C-alpha angles and dihedrals in degrees: 000000000000109000096178108125122235097199135041117279117260094203134029089236090065090055092051090049091053091047091052090050097044102032109020099187097045093039094053091048091054091048093050091048091053091049091049091052092051091049092051091050091051092048092051091050092050093048092052094046098087093051092047091050091049089056092048118090114249095240090056091053091049091048092051092048092049091048091051092050091048091051093049095047103036117005103038109098111248112236112250131213116302097219146357128239126211125211119244116184113214104187104002094251093114124058128176111244097178141345134204137184107229137146113237133156120238090200085082103055111219127218136207140202136168091287103050151329108256114209141167104245110202124203133172096250101022143015131205148179106252130194114206127197104247093214098058110001095246118149113258097181141334134209123195108244136147135194096034113173102175140002123207133170142197133175096292109022148037110220121208119192121197130173091272110025150015119229129188122211134190105257093216100055110003096247114155115252101180142332130207129189113230106176151315097286133229092112139099111275119201115164125193131188114234103165128261086021139048115223120204118196095210112184105287094349139071119221119194121198133180108246093217099059109358094250109167108236098177144354110187141144113289096222110174096336109135104175146333118227112183104309095340119102114199116203134187111238135190090265107028128305140322134189134219134187107263094222104037103024091232114159109247104178147333126224132187091208119121110264115259126243127256116206130179092229097043111025124172114286124219114234106191134256103017110343136098121191108214141172114243127194093351099287110038122089112208139182111228119200107225092201096060110009091242123136111238095193144338133206125197125240155144096212128190100203142041118267124250131193130233104191093180090065096028090239141131120208127209137161113236129209092267091059091253117144103226127199114206122199106237093216101045108013091236108163128220127177107226098176142353134217108200119180109256103173140015121246135213103258131094119283099206097084139088114256128211129224126184143172132209130175136207122175109307093347129093119195118208127187121196107197099195092058101029089234119154111189130186110207124196109218115210 
C-alpha cells in the first residue's frame, strides 16, 4: 500500500504518521519529540496551577467546582450504546417476546423466577434494584440501591450482596426483610445459596447467614474451600480437589483434577441432582459429578456470559464469543446454536470499555442482556 500523501497535511499528526510509515527511525523520533513537548507543557501548567489558584478569589473557585459538578451530573451527554445486535434464529426454537433498551451492569449477575426478573438498574445519578415483569418487561417495583455485586432469590426473599452487606427483600413488593453487615469491602464477593443458609465467599473468608433472618452463623477463613453445592463442600488440595459433607465433615471423594475457577460474573451453577457446571482453566465449561469428583464432559470457549440451567429441557445456555446463543446438553455436553446476535450497526458510545453480557432464565423464558448495545431481550424457548 502506498502511503505517500498527494495533498498537504491538515494536521501535524498526519505528517508524523506519514514519517513513521516512510522513514521509521526519523518518524518515530519526531513522534517522541512531539510527545515530550506535550508532556513538558502539561507539567508547566500543573506547576503553575497552585499559584494561579491562590490569586483566584474563593468564590470563583467554588463557582468553577460547582459548574464542573453540574456538568458531570446533569449536562454532560451520557454515552450511548456502541453497537446494535440483530436476532438470527437458527432452528426456530427461540423467539423474541419483548425487547428493551436499558443500561444494566453485568458485574452484578441478575436472577429470575416466576414472579420477576431482578436486575441492577444503573443510572448516572442513581442506581436501584429493579423487578421486571417477565411477561412484558414492565417495572413491578424498584428499590434505591448501589454497589450491588450479586442478586439471588428463593421462595421468600430476594438477596442482594454488596461489598459490605447482604440485604433480603420481599420479592412481591421490594420491602426490606433484613440486612446484615459482612465486612469492610474491597474484596471479591461470590454468594451461593445452600438452604437454609446463604454462603458468601468474601475474599479470604466465608460468611454463612440464615436465609430467614440474616443471622450470621459463621465468619471464618476460607482456606482451600472452593465452593459449596447443596451439602457438598469442595476443597482445593495439594494434588487436586477433595469433597466433604457440609454438615458432618465426612470425606466424600478425592480427585487429582485441576481445581476449577470461581468468578464473580460466572460462578459455578448447581445442576440437580448431582451436577455442578464450572469454569475450568479460564475458557472451558465442564460438568463436575458431585458424587465422584469426575468430570462428565467439557466444552471449549471462550464464553461472554454466565451459564444458566433449563432442567425442563436438560440444557444449559451460554453466549459464546461469536454472539451465538449455545444450548449444551446437560448429560453429554453436546452443543447446538439456537440463535445468533451479530452486530449490524455501530452505536454512539465509546468503544474502549469492557462490556457485560448475562443470561437469566424463568420457566420457558430466557433473558439475555447485551452490554455493548444496551439490549435486554426476552426469548421464548420452545
